[in-house]
N, C-alpha and C positions, 0 to 999 in steps of 0.2 A: 207517511212523509218523504219517503225517497222519490215517491210518485209524482209530489206534488206538481209539478211540470207538466206533467199530463194529465191527472187528473181535473184539475182546477178549472181545466177548460180555458186559462190563460193563453195568450198567443203572442209570444216575443216578435221585436220588429227586427227585419232582415233587410237589408241595402243588397239589392243587383246592381254592379256597376259595368256595365258593356253597351259600345257603341252596335253591335249587333242584334238587331229585333229579335233574330230569330233565336240567339243567345239565352235572353231576357225571358222569352214565351217560355223556352223550354226549361230554364231552370224556376220559373214564376209555377209553371205546373204539377213540379215535383215539390214546391214547398209551402203552397197556400195552404193544403189543410193543416200544417201546422203552424205555419209565421203570417204574420201581417209581413205582406212584401211589396218593398218599393223600388224605385228603378231611378237611374240616374246614367245617362248616356256620353259621359265624359270625365275626367277626373277632376275639371274645377268644380262642376254641378254637384259630385258627388261629396265633395271636401264641403262645400254650404251646407248639403242637407247634412252632413253629420254633425258638422258645427252648432250646428239650430235645431236639432233633433230633439224632441218632449213628448214621450221618454225617449231616453236613448239608445241605439239601434244595439242588439244582442248581437250582432256576426253581419261583417262586410264580405262579401265573395266576389273578387276584381278581378276583372281583365287587365292583361297588363301593355298590349296595345292599344291607346284609344289617342284622341286628339285633345287638345287644350293643356293637358295635364295627364302624363302618361301612368301607368299601377304602379310604377316603382315609385315616381315623386312623389303619389298620394299618400304610397306607405310612409316615406320619410316624414312627410309634413304631419303625419297623424300622432306616428311615432315621437314626434318630436314635440305636440301639444299634451300640457298635463291633463287635461280634461278627457283628451282622446285618446291616449297611448294604449290603455286597457281594451279597446273594444277589438275583439280578434278577428284578425284579415282571413281569408283563405282567397288565394288567387288560383285563379284560374288559368291554365296554359299547356299547348303542346307543345312547349318548347323545354328538352329537359333541360338545357343547360340554365335556363331563367330560374329553374326549382331553388338552386343553392342562395343566386343573390337575393331573392325573397325571401328565404328563411333568415339568411344574415342582415336584411334591411326590417324583419320585424315580423314579418307573415308567419300563421301558427300551422299552416298546413297547406295544401298544395291539390286541386282536383284537375284531371286529365283530360282534355278534350278530344272526341265528342263523348256526349253526355251520354253513354249506353248504358251506362247501371242505376236507375232512380234510385233504386233503395241503398244500394252504397252512397251514395251522394249525401242524401239525406240521413241515414245513419252516423255520417263522418260529423255533417251540421248538429246535427242532436248533439252530438258528444263531444264537440269542441265549444257548444253552448253552455254545457254544462259544466265543462273543465274551468271556464271563463267564470261562470258564477263562483263556483265553489271557491275558487281561487281568490274571487274579492271577498267573499267572506271570508275565509281564514288569514286573509291581509288584516283587514279590520279588526280582529280578533287576537291577531298572533303580537302585535305592537302595544306597548301602556301609550295610549294617543299623548300624555305630558310630557312623558320621560324620551321615549323611542325605544327604552330596552323592550325586552322581551316580558309578554305577559307570564303570570305563573304557571300556568297550565300549558302552554308551550315551550316555555322554560323547561320544564320537570319532561315532555316529550320530547324533545330534540338532545337533554341527555340519555335519554334510552337510545335514540337513534345513535348519539355518539358512541356508547356502549357497545353497541354493536362491533364495532370494528374497534375499539379501545382498549379493550377488557384487560391488557396486560400495562397499562400506562397509570402511575401514580399522579390522582388526584385529589382537591381539597375541596372543602364547600365551605364556604365562607358567607358571613352572614354581616349588614352593615343596619344600625338602628340608630336614628335620631332622636335625643333621651328626650322627653318631654314636648314631642311634636304638635302637641295638640294647644298648647299654651302658645306656642309662635302662632299659630290660625289664629287663636280667639285676641292676642294681644296687638300683632301688627295685622294681621288680615290675612285671608287664605289668597289673595295676592299674591301676598309678600310667601307665604310658605309655598305655593307654587312654584316660585321662581327658585325657593331651595331647591326643591326636590331636581328642579330640571337642570341646577348647576353640578348638583352633588351626582346626579345621575352621569351627567357629562365627565366631570371629575374620574367617576370610576371607570368611566369607559378610556380615557386617555391614560391613566396608569396602568391599566392592564392591557393597553393594544396592542402590547409585545408579547404579552403572555399567553396561551394556547389556550382560551375558556371562555364563557359566555355568562352571561349577567340580566339579571330580571327584576323589575318593582314588584315587590308582593303588600300587598295592605297599603296603609296610606306611607308609609313613613321608614319601611326596610326594604333593605336590596341583597339578592342574593347573588353571591357568584361560584361558579364552578370551573375550576382553573387546574391547570397543569403543575403537580406539589411543589411547593417553595419550602426550603428549610428555614427560611426565616421572614416574617411579617414585619418586622420592626420597622424597616426602612418604608415599605410602604402605608404603613400606619401614619408615622413622621409627615410622609406627604402630605397625607390627608388632614394630619393635624397643621399643618404650615398653613395649608390652603382654606381652611375653612373660615377665618376672617374675612375673604373674599367673598364669601357666600350671602352675606349679610353686613351692610352696615351698622344696622340696629338689633338686630336680636342676636343672641347669643347663644353659638350652636356647639353641642357635644354630640362627638358620632361614637358608639361603640361599635366594636369587632369581636363575633366570633368566629371560632377557626377550628373546623374539624380537617385535621391533616390525613392525608392516608386513607380514603374515605372505603369503609368495607364493601368491598361491591358482591358480597352475599346479602344484604338487605336492601330493602327496599330506598328507591332514591329519595323520598321524603324524608326518610328517617335523618339521612347523611345532614338534611339541615334543620331536621328536630334536634340534633345531637349540637351542630352549631349555633341554635340558638340559645341550646340550654346553657353552654359556654359564656354567650352573650349578657344572656340574662344575670347569670351569676355575678359581675359587678355591677347590677344594676346599683344605682345609688353611692357607688364607692367612686369616688371622683378621683382615686390618686391612680388609677388604672383605667386603660381606655381599649384593652384588648386580652381576651381569654382563649386559653385553648381546650380543645375538649379530651377528657383520659379519659383509662380505664375507670379511674376513682369517680370520676364525676358521675362514669355510665353506671358504676354500681350504684351510687347513691342516688340517682333518677330511677332506677329500680325499684331501690328499697322505698323513696318518697311514691312511688306510682303503687306499690301496693298498699302502704298505707292509706291511702288516697280512697283506692278500692275497697277496705278494711272499715271504714269508720262507719259505715252502715251496720256492719256487723256485731263489730264494737259495744254500737250504742245498744241494738238487743239483747246480746248478750250481757251488757253490762260489765262489758272491760273498759270500758271508761268508768272512772271514779271519782267522784269529788270529794278532795281533799280539804282540810279546813284549817286556818293558822290564825290563832286565836289576836286580837290585837286590845290592850291593855293602857286603861288611863295612868298617868304618872302625877297627875298634880296632886294627889291627895298624901296622905301619910304611908300609904302601901299601894302596889299595882293593883287595879279593877279590872277585872272581865269586863269588857264595854260590848263587842262584838267578833267577828271574825271572815277573813275574807276567802270566798269558794275558789280552790286552783283545781284546774282539772290533772290527770294522771292515766296514764296507758298501761292497764296488765296484761301485756301481750300474751296470749296463749304460746305461742310460738318463741318471741324475744324477750320474754321479760318484761321489767319495768320500763317503759320508755320516755324519755326526758321531753315536756313537753316544749324546749327547746328546738324537739326534731319535730315536732307534728304543729304546732300552733301558728309558726312562723308560715309554714308549709301551708296548713288552710286559709289562712289569712291572704294569703296570694291567690287561692282560686275560689275564693268562695266559701267555701265547706266552712269555715268558721262560723256562719251563721248557724247551721246546722248543729255543732258542737257549742254556742252561746245557748241556742234553745234548749239542750239538753239539759246544762248547769242551771242555766233557772229552775227548769222542771225539779231538778234532783236537788236543790237547795231549798227550794221552797217547802217541800215534802219535809227534807231533815229540821228544816225550822220550827214547822209545824210539829214533828214527830219529840222534837225536845221541850217544845211549849205542854204537850201534853204529859211528858214524863214529869218535867222537873216545875210544872206551873209558872214558868218565867220564860220573856222571848229574847233568843240571843239573836240581834239582826247578825243579817250574812251579806256581805258587799260581793255582786256580781258583776263580771264585765260587760258590757256593752261597745261590741266593736264597730269600726268604722262601716262597716257594710249592713251593720242593722239601723243605722241613723238613717237609710235610705227606704228602708222596710215599713208598706203604709200601715202594715199590720203590727207595728212593734205596739202599741200600746195597747191597743185589745187584747196580745198575746199576753203582754205581762198581767193586764184586769184579770184575765180570765186564769191566769196562774194563782193569781192570788185568791180568786172566786174559788177555785176547786181545793185549795189548800186552809181556807177560812182564815184568810192573814191580811192583814193593812199594809197601804203602801210605804209605811213608815218601817216595816218590818224585813221588805228586800233592797236593799240600798244598792245604787248601779254608780259603778265606775265609769266613766268617760274620758279618753286620754286627748290631750290638747291636738294630738297631730289630727284628730275627725275633723276640728276646726280649722285647721290648714287646708283639709280638703274643700269645704264646703260650707262657709261659717253661717251662712243664712242658714241651710237646713239643719245646722248640728243646734243654731239660736231655736228655731220653731219648735224642734222636738223635744229640746230640754225645758224650755216654758212650758208645753203642754203637759211634758211628765210632772213638774214640779206644780202644776194644777191641779194635777189628778193626787195630790199626794206624796208622791215619790219622792226620797233623799238624792241627792246627785252629789258625784264627789268627783273631784278632778284628779284624774290620774296621773303619776309620772310628771309632776309642775317642774317647769325649769328646763324639761328634757327638748324643748323648741322652741322656736323663735315667735311662734302664737301666744305662749302664755299669758303673758301679763295683755295683750288683748283682748284674748276671750274672758278675760275675769272683767273687763269694762263694758263687753256687750252680754255676757250668761251670768246668771245667779247661780251660785254653788252652794252646797251645806256645808262640803269641807274639802282641804287640799291635800292632797298626799304628795309629800315631798320626793324626789325623785331618788333612785336608791343608791346614783352613785355619788351624789352629792355626802349622804350619809356615811356610805363607804370610805368617802376620799377628807371627810371633815377634819381628821386628827393628825393628817400628814400633809395636807393642803389647805392652808389659811384663807383660800380663794375659797374651797368648797364650804368651809365654817363659817364665811362672812356671808355667802349666797343660801345658807341655811339658816341663818339669825333672818337676813331679809326676808325670806320667805316667809318664818313663822310673823315676822310684823306686819308682813302684808295680810294675815291670815287674821292678826290681829284688830286690823282696821277694818278689816270687810267684817268682822265678828263671825268668821266662822272656824271650827277647830282644824288642826295642823295634823297629820298622820305622816309619822316615822316609818319608811320599809326597810327593812334589812340591816336592823340595828343588831347586833353581835353581843356586846358587852358592857359592861357595867359603868364603864368611862364615858360611854355614849350615850347611854341613857341617861345619868348626873348632868350632861351637857346641855342634851334634849330639857330636861326637864327645868335645869336653871333659865334658856330661853324661853319658857312658856309653850314648847312643843306640849300639844294637851293626849295625843296616845301615840304608841308605840307599837310594831309588829317586826319580828326578826327571830334570829335563832335565840337570840336572850332568852326570850321564854319558851320557843318551841319551833322546831320547823312544820311545815304542812304535816296535816296527820290526817287518817281516814274517822268520818265520825266516831264511831264506837270508842276511839283513841282520845278524840276531842273530850268526851264527857266528864275524863278526868277532872278539864280543869272550870266546867260547871259544878262537880260536885267538893274541887277544893272549896270554891268560893261560896258554895252553901253551906260548908260546916265550920268558916269562920264568923 
């Protein structure tokens, strides 16, 4: 690839400008094997030829002393024209004092007359053309065309160059991210989105113009800034927040900022901004904060999460991930009756012991690994249902979670049906829990998936009902087979009258739809009695049992069978 100019056989165009025919002939003989050579005999003719050339000239060799327009004037008019200013010009002169003036006006090199070293002239021309083309390519890739900021690759390379001479100066890595930018594009159009990006880029450049540093746009809605260390960014963040309304009259814009202060120069440049991004992502969805700073604590947690991510495959293979079961009891009869169970994952780590689901489930939801985890739980739960069926001669239906990412899996239905087939189960024995947040993400996709699954006989439970704004709307478009009341309402209903009324309302909605309600997080007898009077059908929680391993769950089945 480096020798393409030579090996391709393509010839660049060169213009020789000289009023002396003998000079034109000498230079033509030197250059024509490598270039297509044109000639002009005064500055005005040369300017017209340069202006109208197609393809453009790769090089101009220019004599200074000419009629109509001399070489100095031609350099000036070319450098003053946007379309011509980047064409390299080599001045041909025998006057030493003209060299400095030519270079100051914009010439890139000079050749001394007479032309007694053809190989040197050819080599210098070749080098100038190569440098000019490389500069053009670099210039086109160096900047983000929309915002004028550096592109990501050049940004990192410039930082490396800065650090060669700047090793001891304290520097910070900053990241700015526009929340839900894809929605701005969808709701207001890409033109509005591009305008917001340009305005935000200009705002950042203005804010940091008096601070030693550089910036770039990376990805669609993210900006990086590398700057001299600041002890406090509150003022800068306030300036950004104060100016955000000016970016758009229609779109509401929120910008999050992540700061990695006093970067560790013993690690790679890219890691500085990974750490700033980690801080920025930490406040995603937290509308009480607009800025977060990377810390050693955050670093340790990041390493811990990375360790868990890397070990999930091994944990599945070694059965370190264990499916626990929490019983669900029907409470509308004279005594509670075991009706079903919920499958809940636990991680018995060989080094760290029992890891809370709160540590790894949200992590896997964020990076897509939750699908792998869900598939594992489905398979384990189905095997357990079959074992209990064979051992006790009865089915204990088990609820399993279907995450948002599972909804987009075109093989979801086939996977579930295959699991049932392998374990000789029916679709009514493996219950599917879906949260309303999946509806908020893509209502049409969820509606289609749920309808198809119910047509295959699967029972659909709406989990965490009431936790989001889409719950009621979801019920108008999707048919479900049970409603699970969000745990926080159950926990608060004794001390919060609003939560109590909310629970009653949800139970009444379920009655209207003729589907059962399940209350999660029930911990004491008072809650059980209140829920029973309301008409709640099933409860699960510590009142009956925490989630337990399958062998421990069997005592609930056996207790039921002996009564």
